[in-house]
N, C-alpha and C positions, 0 to 999 in steps of 0.2 A: 543798762537796758536802753535800747533805741527804738522809738516808735515813730512811724511816719504814716500819713494818710493822704491819699490823692483821689481824684475822681477820674473815671473813664467811662467809655460807652458800655452799655449793658451787654452782656454776652449769655502575732499573734502567736508567734509560734513557740511552742514549748519543746520542739525536737532538739536533741543534743546536736550542737554544731560548734565549730571552732572559729575563732576570730583572731586576727593578729593582735598580740598583746602589746601594751605599752612597755617601753624599755625600762627595766628597773634601775639600770645604771648606765647612762650614756657614755661614761668614761671607759667602759669596757668596749672592746672592738668587735665582738662577734656574737652578740645576742641577736640572732637573725630569724627566729621562727617561733611558732606558738608553743606555750608551755602548758603542761598538764600537771596537776598536783595530786598528792595522795589523799584520799578520803576514807580508805577502807583498810582495816587490819584483818589478818587471818584470825579466825575464831578458834583455831587449834594449833598446837605446836607443829612446826614444819611448813606452815603456809608462809608466803612471802608478800611483803608490802612493796609495791613498785610505784615510784613517782616518775611518770613519763614526761620527758621534755626533749626538745631538740638538744643534742649533745653540744656542749661548748667546746671550742678548740683550746689548745694549750695556753695561748696568750690570755684568753678569757679566764681560765682557771687560775692563772697566776696574778690576775689583776685584783686589787683590793676593792671591796665594796662596803658600803655602810649597811649594817644589819641591826634590827631590833626585834629579836625573837623572844617572846615572853616565856617565863619559866613554866614548867608543867611536865606532864608525862614525857619520857624520852622519845617515844614514837611520834608524838605530836610535834615536839620541838624539831626533830629531824625532818618531819614532813614540811614544816614551815621553812626550814633552812633550805631544803632541796628545791622547794618552789621558788623562793626568793633568789637563789643562786642560778636557777635555770639549768639544773643538771639532772641526770637520771640516777636514781638510787634504788638498789635492791637489797633487802635485808630479811634475814630469817627472824620472824616475829618472836620466836622463843629466846633469841639472844637478848632482847631488850624488854621482855615482858616484866612489868612491875618496877622498872627503873624510872627515875625522874631526872630532870635537868634544871639547872639554874637559868637556862636560856642564854641568849647571846646579844651583846650590845657593843657596837664599835665597828671599826674597819678591819676586815679580814680578807685574805684570799680564801678560795674554796677549801684548800687543805688546812689552812690555819683555823678556819671556822670549825671544821670537823674535829681537829685536834682539841680545841677548846671544849667542844660539846661532849667528846668521848673520853676526856681525861678522867681516869678512875672508874670507868664503866666496864672494864674487862673485855672490850671489843676493840677492833682495829680496822682502819680504812683500807680498802683494796680498790685499785683502779684498773680497769681492763683497757686494752688497746683502743677500743672504740669510744673511749671517753666515759663509759658508764662506771658508776661507783657501787661498791657493795661493802658489807661488813662481815667480819668473821671473828671467832673467839681469839682474844689476844694470846692465850696460852699456846695456840698452834700456829701463830703467825711467824713470819720471817721477814727479811728485808725484801723478799720478792713480792711484787704486786702484780704478777703476770696473769695471763688469761687462765692458766690452770687453776689458780686459786679462785678466781671469779667463777669458773665453771663448776667448782665444788659445791655451790649452793644447791639446795633442794630444787627439784624440777617443777613443783607445783607453785603457781603464781596467782596472785589476785591483782588485777590491773585496775588502777584508779580510773573512774569515768568522769571525774570533774575536770573543769578547764580553768586555766589561769584567768581570773577576772580582769577585765579592763573597764574603762570608764564609759564606754559606749556599747559594749557587747551584751550578750545574753547573760542573765544571772539565773542559775538553777535554784529554784526555791524563792523564798520571800525576802532574803536578807542580802543586801549589797554592801560591799566593803569599800568600793572605789567610786569616785564621781569626778567629773570635770566641771560641773555647774558652779561650784563654789570658788574655783581657782582658774578655770580655763586650761588647766593642765591635768593630766591623769594622776590624781592624788588619792591617797587613803583618806576616807571620810574622817577618821579619828584624828588626822593631822590638820583638819580645816577648822579654823576658829570661828565658826558660825553654824547655826542650826541647819542641818540638811536632812531631808527624808527622801528615800528612793522607793517608789512603788514599782515592783517588777512586773513583767508580763505574766508570770505565773500567778502572782497575787491578783492582778486584774482579772484573769480568767477565773480564779477560784471564787471571788466574791460576786461574779456575774456583772461586772461593770461594763456597760456599753457606752458610757459617756465619760469624759475626763473628770467631771465633778463627782461622778459615782466612784471612780477609781480612787479619789482622794478622801473618801468618807471615813477612812480609818487612820487618817493622818492628823497629828496634833496641830493646833493653831488655825484650823481651816473650818469655816462654815460652808458646807456645800449646798445648802438650800436657803440662801438668804432672802430670796424673793419667791419662794414656793415652787410649785411644779412649773417648769419652763422648758419647753421643747426647742426653743430658739437657740439659746446660748448655754455655755457652761459657766454660769455666773458663780463666783466664789468670793468669800471674804477671808483675807489672810492677815492675821494679827490685827484685826479690827479695821482693815481697809480693803477696798475693792481691788482684787487682783486681776480683774479682766481688763482694766485700763491702767497704763497705756497699752498693755497687750501681753499675752503669753509669749512663750518662746518655743521655737521648733529647731532642734539641733543647734542650740546656742545662739540663734539669730532671732531678733524680736519680730513678732507679728503685730506691728504697731497699728493701732486703730485710732479713730478720730473721737473716741469717747461717745460714739453714736451707735448706729445699729449695723454698720458694715464691719462686723467683728470676724476676724479670721478664725476658721474652725480647724479642729484637729480630729483625728479618728483613732479611737482606742485600739482597734484591731491592728492598726498600722504602727503601734508604739511598742518599742522594746522595753522602755521604762519611762516613768514620769518622775521628775525630780523637783523637789520643792526646796528653795533656799529662802529661809525666813529672815526678814530684815533687809535693810538697804543694800543694794548691789550696784550702784552707779559707777564705782571705780572700775569695774570690768565691763559693764554693759551700757553705760551712759544713761539715757532716759529710762527711768524706772521709778516705780512707786515705793513708798517707805515700807509697806508691809512685807515686801519680798517679791520673788519671782517664781513662776512655774515653767519648767522646761521639759518639753516632750522630746524624747530621743527616738528617732525613727528606726524601724527595722532596716537592717542593712544586709548586703550580700554576704553569704557564708561560704566557707571552704567546702564543707561537707554538704552533699545533696539534701535538700529538704523539700518534702512534698506534703501538702496538707489541704484537704477539702473539708468543708464544714457546712452543715445544714442546721438551721435554727427555726423553731416554731414557738409561738407564744401567744399570750392573750392579746386582745385588740387586733386580731387578724395578722399578727406578726409572722412574716415569712422572710427568711434571709438565707442567702448563699454566700459563702466566703471562701477564699482560696489564698494560699501562701506557698510560693515555690521559690527555691533558691539553689545555688550550687555553682560549680565551675563551668565555664564555656570552652575551656581548652585543657589539654592534658597536663600542662605545667601549672595550672591553677593561678595564672597571672590575670585572667579575666573572669570575674564572678558576676552573677546576676541575681536579682530578686524581683519578684512580681507579687504584689499583695493587693487584694481587692475584695469588695463586697457589694452586693445589691440587696436592698431591703425594701419591702413593701409592708406597711402597717397603717393602722388608724389611731387617732388620738382618742383617749377615753372621753366620753361625754359627747363631744361634737361629731365624732366619726370622720373628721377631716383627715387628709393624708398625713402620714409621718414617714415619708419615703426618703431614701438616701442611696447614692451611688458613690463609691470610692474606688479609685484605681491609683496604685503607686508603683511605678517601675523604678528600679535602681540598678546601677552598674558600677562595679569597682575594677579598676585597672591598676595592677601592681607590676610595673616593668622590672622592679628590683626590690630587694628587701628594705631599701631605704626610701622608696617613693611609692605613694599611693594616691589615686584620684578616685573619689566616689561621687557619682552623679545621682542626685535624688530629685524625683519629680512626683507630683500627684495631681489628680483631678477630683473635685468633689462637687456633687450636685445634691442640693437639699430642696425638697418640695414638702412643705410643712404648713399645717393650718394654724399653728401656734396654740399651745395649751396655757399660755400665760394669762392670768386674770385674777380678779379679786371680788370680794363681797363686802358689804357694809359690816362694821363691827356688830351692829344689832342684827343678830342672826348667825354670828360666828363666835366672837369673843363675848358678846353680851346676849341676853335672852331676846327672843323675838316671839310675839304672840302666835306667829304662824309656824314656829319651830326653827330648827337650825337649817341653814342652806346646805345642800348636798355638795360635796366636792366634785361630784360628777356632773353637776349642772353646767351647761354651756349657755352663756348669756351674750355671745357675740352674734354676728350675722354670717352664716355659712356662705352666702353668695358674695361676700365682701372680703372676709378674712383670709389672708394667706401670708406665708413667709417663704419666699423663694430666694435661694442663693446659689450662685455658680462661682466656683473658685478653682484656680490652677496656680501651680508654682513649679519652678525649675531652678535648680542650683547645684553646687558642688562643694565638696570638702577635699582640699588638696593638702598633702603633707610631704615634705622632703627632708630627710636627715642628711645634712652636709657632712658631718663628722661626729665624733663622740661628744662634742660640746654643743654644736649648733643645729637647730631644727627650724625650718620655716613652714608656716601654714597660711593658707588663704581659704576662707569660707565665704561663699557668696550665694545670693538667691534673689530671684525676681518673681513677683506674684501679682495676680489680678483677681479681684473679687467684685461681684455685683450683687446687690440686694434689692428686692422689691417686696416691701413689707407694708401691710396695712391691716388694721384690726379695729373693731368696735369695742371700746372699753366701757364698763359701767363706772359711774361715779360713786362716791361714798354716801350719797344721800338718796332718799326715796322720793318718788313722785307722789305728792299728796293728792288723794282723790276725795277725801272727806275732811276739809279744813275745820268744819264745825265740831268734829269729834276727834281730837288729836290722838286718842287712844284706840281708835278703830283699827283692827288688824289689817284692814284693806290699805291703810297708810304705810304699811311695812312690807309690801309685796313688790310694787313696781320700782324698778331700778332705772334711774336716769342714766343715759349713755352719751358718748361722744365718739367721733371717729378720729383715728390717728393713722398717719402713714408717713413713710420715708422711702424715697428712691435714692439709692447711693451706688457709687462704684469707687474702687480704690486701687491704686497701683503702688507697689512697694518694692524698692531696691535696697538691699542691705549687703554690705561687704565688710569682712573683718580680716585684717592682715596681722599676722603674729610672727614674732621672732623669739625663739626660746633658746636659752643658754644654760647648760648644766655644767658646773665647775666647782672645784674645791678652792677654798681660800683659808689657809691655815687649818684650824681644826673644824671649820664649818663647811657644809655643802650647800650650794646655792642652786635654785631653779629660778632664773631670771626670765621674765616675760615682758616684751615690749610689743605694743599693739597700736594700730591705727584703724579705726572703723568709721564707716560712713553709712548714713541712712537718708533716703529720699522717698517721701510719700506724697501722693497727690490724691486728694479725696474730693469727689463731687457729692453733694448732699442737698436734697430738697425735702424738707420736713414740715408737716402741718400737724396740729393737734386740736383742731376745732371743726365744727360743722353741726349738722343736724341729723338726728336719728331718733326714732320713737323709743320711749321707755319699754322695758320688757319685764314680764312677770318672772321673778327669780325662783318661784316654786312651780310654775307651769308655763315655761317659755313657749312662745309662738314666734317663729322666725318669718322673715320676708319683708321687713321694714325697708323702705328706701333710705339711702344714705347719700347725703350731700356733704362735700368737704369745702372748707374755706381755703384761702390762699396760704401758702407756706410761710412760716415765720423765719425760715432760713432757706435760701436758695443760692448756692455758690460753690466756689472751689477753695479748698484749704491745702496749701502746699507747705510741707515741713521738711527741712534739711538739718542734719546734725552731723558734725565731725568731731571725733574725740581721739585724743592720744592718751594712752595709759601705760603705766610701768608698775610691775609687781615683782617682788622678790620673796621667795620662800626659802628661809634660812634654817638649816638643821645643824645643831651642834650638840653632841651627847644625847640627852633625853629631851631636848627642847626643840620646838619648831616655832619660828616667828614668821608671820606673813605681813608684809608692808606694801602698801599700794597707794598710788595717786593718779589722778586723771584730770585733764583739762578738756572741757566741752565748749563748742560753739554751736548754738542752735538758732535757727531763724524760721519764722512763720509768716506766711503771706496769705491773706484772705481776700478773695475777689467775690464781691457780692453781686448777684444778678438782680437783686431787689432794688438797690439804690445806686448801682454802678460804682461803688466805692472800692478802693484797695487799701488794705491795712497791712502794715509790716511791723513785725516785732522781732528784735534780735536779743539773744541772751548769751552770756558767757558765765561759766561756772567751773570752779576747781573743787573736786571732791576727793576725800581721802578715806583710808581704811587701815587699821592696824589690829593685829591679833597675836596672841601668844598661847602655845599649847605645851603642857608638860606631859611627856609620855613615860609613865611609870612602868617598870618592867612587869608589874603584876597585871597590867591591862587597863588600869585607871588612867584617864586623860582629862584633867581639868584645863579649862581655857578661859580667856577673857578677850573681848574684842570691842572695837568701835568702828562704826561704818556710817556713811552718808549717802543720800540719794538726791537726785535732781531730775525733774521731769517738766520740761516746757510743754505747755498745753496748746493744743490746736482747737480748743473749745471756745465758742463765741458767746459772749455775753449778749443775750437777746435784748437787753435794755440799751446798752451803749453800742452794740454791734462791733465791739473790739475783742480781740483774744484775751482770755483770762490769764492772770499772772502764772509763772511757773510754780510748781510745787517743789518743796524741799523736805528732806527728812534727815534725822540722825538717830542712832541707836547705840546704847551701851548694853552689852550682853555678857553674862557670866554663865559658864556651862560646865558640865561634867559628863564624860562618856566612859563606858566600861565595856571592854571586850574580853571575856574570860579566855584564858589560855587554852588552846587546843579545840576551840569551838568557833562557830560563826555567830553565836549569840551576840546581841547588841543591846545596850541600855544607854539612855541619855536623859539628861535633865538640863534645863536652861531657864534662867530668869533674865528679863529684859526690861529696859526703859526706852520707849520709842516715841518720838515726836514727829508730827507731820504738819507742815505749814502751807498756807494758801490752798487748803483742801477744797476740791470741787464736789458739790452735791447737786441733787435735782429736787425741784419742788414737786408738789403733787400734780402739777400741770406739765410735768416732764421738761421743765425749763432749768438750765444749769445756773448755779450760783456758787460763789466762792467764799468760804469762811476763813477764819484765822488759823488757829493752832489746835491740834488734837493730841492728847497724851494717852498712850496705852502702856500699861505695865502688866506683866503676867509671868506665869510659870508654865512650862511645858515639860511633860514626861512622856517618854516613848520607850517601848521594849519590844523586841522581836527575838524569839528564842525557841528552841526545841527541847522540851523536857526529856523526850525520847526521840530516836530517829524517825518515828512514825507520827509524831505530834508536832504541829506548828501552832504558835501563839503569837499574835500581834496585838499590842495594847497601847493605848494613848490616853493622856489626860491633859486638859488645858484649864488653867485657873487664871481668870482675868479680872482682878479686883477693881481695876481702873481703866476706863476707856471713855474719856470725856473731852468735851470742848473746853479749852483753857483760855482761848482768845477768839473774839469774833466781833464783827461789826453789828451783829444782832445780839444785843445784850442778853436776851432771854435764852439764847442757846448755850451760854457759858454755864458749865457745871453739868450739862446733859451729855448723854451719849449721842453720837451722830449715827453710826451704824447700830443695828440691834445686836449688841455683843452680850452673850450670856456669861455669867460669872463662872459657871462650871460647864465643862463639856468632856465627855469620855466615850471611848469605844473599845471593844474587845472582839477579836476574831480568833477562833480556834478550829482546827480540823484534825482528823485522825484517819490514816489510811490502814486498812486491814491487810493482812498478808495475801488474801485472795483477790485483791484489786478494788475492793469497795472503799470509798472515801466519803466520810460524813463531815460536814462543816456547819458551824453556827456562829453568828455574830450579833452584837448588840451595839446600837449607836444612841447615845444620850445627849440631848441638848437642854441645858437648864433654862429657867425662866429669864425673861428680859422685859424691857418696857417698850419695845418696838423701835422703829426708825425715828431718830431724833426724840426719843422718849415720848412719842405722840399717842401711844395706846392709852385708852381710858383706864384700863386695869392691866396688871402684868400679864404678858403672854405666857400661857402655861408651859412648863417643861414637858418634854416628850421623850419616849424611848421607842425605837423601832428595831425589829429583829430581822435578820437575814439567815438564809439556810442554803445548804448545798448537799446534793446527793450525786455522787459520781462513781462511775465504774469503768475500769480499764479491762478491755478484752482484746488481747493480741494487738492488732493495729488500730483498734477502735477505742475511742473515749466517748462515753455517754454521760451527760451531765444534766441535772435539773437544778436551776437556780430560782430562788424565791427571795425577792427584796421586799421589805415590809411584810414579813411573813403573815402577821395577824391582820393585815389590811387596816391598820390603825389610821383613823382620821385625826390629823393634827394640824395646828396653825403654825406655820413657819415664821411668819412676820406680820406685823400690823403697822400701818402708816397713815396718819391723818384721817382716821375714820374708816379705813379699809383694811381688810385682812386677807391673807393668802394662804391657801391650803398647801401642804406638802404632797409629795408623790404617794399615791396609793400603791397597793400591792402590784408587783410585776412578776410574772411567771413565764419562764421560757425554758425549753428543752433544746439541748445542743448535741448533735452527733458529729464527731470529728474523726476522720480517717487519715492516718499518716503512714507513709511508706518511704 
């Protein structure tokens, strides 16, 4: 580490649509278009199951590929093989009804694979001149595989409507099988040796999530309400640590923040999926927290036309209009567009202050050939919010108050002073070019700007004493002392990620090698104060209009952070094993220019991080894995005492997990246990000043399941058990042995919905957070556990979708967290109705 100091002068859509799939085997020469897979079988003899895909040419059919098709019913095994091979298959359902298969594992051509799967089944493969495949009874077969035989199939067909899934495209339903967040390559989640959860756009819509944190409420390992109701940010705690800093990700590029209040925002309506990688991820992404990362994948242009208009009304005067349009701009489909946006007007509960939002996201994809694509993504976001963030003393929330409990609807700020205004825009691109069957190059880049003007009157944890002669007088427990807080900030962020990918065979192993060089440059201006004068307010009968005066800022200056990283990863497959090995070298530098004392502070850090994991893919669908990963996050946060940047944070994790994907279904089950340590951890005092502790240890168990007991029922369940989340080393001795964040020992969630044949859909969910001792275990008594319920009533009518969502159905009042004498309520009931028209 190098430090120097000098002086200077002061200064949404759920429509079916196609996306280009990832190549399942780049060693083949002609997988050039979108693949469709079979999801339906005929319900009576004589119907035909059809797996539609772009027909491969002769060379592709003769090339060997690596397959791992689990055992199961023959029709499901054939469906999986046809999808993986990228071929068109038609088969009389009566020929294979009741038959089973041992599956397929190894390297085969298309014909060799069929021969292995059909051996002893009494049927034989037929290939038509157009490249399509079909089956017929072996007893009537001959050497001829001509079109006459193919044409002898029954005329009635059932066409599959599903699409081949890829890591960035739409997922029909709630269960995703592929992701790029864990590897930066389009990979099967079951082959990734680290916990990953994917929240699809369909699930976001079903649970009525209008914010990122709401969309993650049914995901294990995450507390989505760590600081109560908060309209400003999507604050989350992931595996015991703040996931908001150093920043969320958008399309794989970090939204780096200064650990202050200029936090980059995302919009759920503009998200195709939200992906959570739990545990350190610095090998691929550089600066990152130990708890993991949250990556929002934007909606992108589609090949099929998409048109959606949406109107939404809800409580607190909520009125919203949204639109999502996409499709080709030319007849050849080489130029695609998408335009997504919304306008919302609403009020905050209690204060009646604005909760308004404008979002506009244009996107354009150019595909001059099947080997090259360029997608340009941009968005503009405008937030005009009064801020719902606030707290009340423990006496009156967690503890009794002679005047009764404070109402969570009570507003104790100043309406003429409080506001949270943010303007944000970004523009970037995703470029990919396939050089040949082995090599692919990518470059992803983005530039963004955001500005924040935030100020708010907060109440303190103590009361204004009006009768000192009688400490028990109820009047002494009404008036809340208050102080003003404010921060004016702007930030500029440039990120670029260059990748070279090579897929090749080496002996009996198949490799996906990834080499990358990424760069970040951020420049943040911040002027923050947290003191001044404002009159106390009655927490039971508030009267507004007090004058507010503010003191000088405790920080006023610029923070510039640059980071360059080189990384190398190899995904190695041999037989039923998959190993992932990676390493990365980072160089990060921070410069702080203070306008208060005219000083300049520089700090430079170098770090090598590594990652290793191993997965065993059993043919039955079970996949145990083990992994080790590290994190590195240089901080741009300033110590207000020394006026120097705080030290970088580091982390390391051991994880053992087990996944299960039953043969012939999309169901997914996973379990993981982990040992996670984070060092040089940054926290904030009750006066909102940062400090740095030593080491925190988190150990836990996470369970997740997403399945369909019947085709009309969806179930999503999660459970988190965290027996240990405590400070193990600190300069403050009294912190050792205590929790830092308010981590509950038990956390669980369950969502289920059922769609009736006539179009009605009913859904219900429950979210449980167990008891804890508050932030830094500072609560006087344990914070009670709570359970909130959500509900959905939806009806499809031709092109219309009508939905009613209720979050916190029973309007339960609950405390989400307590800290140093103050407690914060969670969100009360939210009700809104949505009408969506698609054509």
